[in-house]
C-alpha positions, -999 to 999 in steps of 0.1 A, spaced: 42 350 54 8 356 38 -13 374 64 -50 377 66 -47 414 56 -26 404 26 -53 379 15 -80 405 21 -63 431 0 -55 407 -28 -92 396 -29 -106 431 -26 -83 448 -52 -100 435 -84 -133 448 -72 -121 484 -67 -124 507 -98 -90 523 -104 -73 501 -79 -66 505 -42 -50 537 -30 -38 548 4 -71 565 12 -92 536 -1 -97 519 32 -117 548 46 -138 555 15 -173 540 11 -172 508 -10 -199 522 -32 -176 552 -40 -149 527 -50 -172 510 -75 -185 481 -54 -222 479 -62 -247 453 -47 -239 427 -73 -201 430 -69 -206 430 -31 -223 396 -32 -194 382 -53 -169 399 -30 -185 382 1 -181 348 -15 -145 355 -25 -136 367 9 -151 337 26 -130 315 3 -97 334 4 -98 344 41 -113 312 54 -143 329 71 -180 326 71 -203 355 74 -236 350 92 -269 368 82 -263 391 112 -230 401 97 -246 415 66 -252 451 78 -245 484 61 -220 492 89 -199 461 83 -198 468 45 -195 506 45 -157 508 39 -129 484 32 -117 491 68 -150 481 83 -150 450 61 -115 440 71 -125 444 108 -154 420 102 -131 395 84 -107 397 114 -135 392 139 -148 362 119 -113 348 116 -109 349 154 -143 332 158 -132 304 134 -101 294 154 
């Protein structure tokens, strides 16, 4: 079964310079090569692949600091969509 986390990882992986590693989820997205332009593209890709919508209030540094924080946001928005 294709889980939300699987879709998230599959969507995120191409944006990460050097690919995802075990410690990637705790590292800042900026350190992983995700700049502001890539982040805008990533948001759109995640909305499409994970079936979520981010509100203006969701777009905060805390929510987009690390892949883990971003996954947590996607999970929260997925729960809201149901």
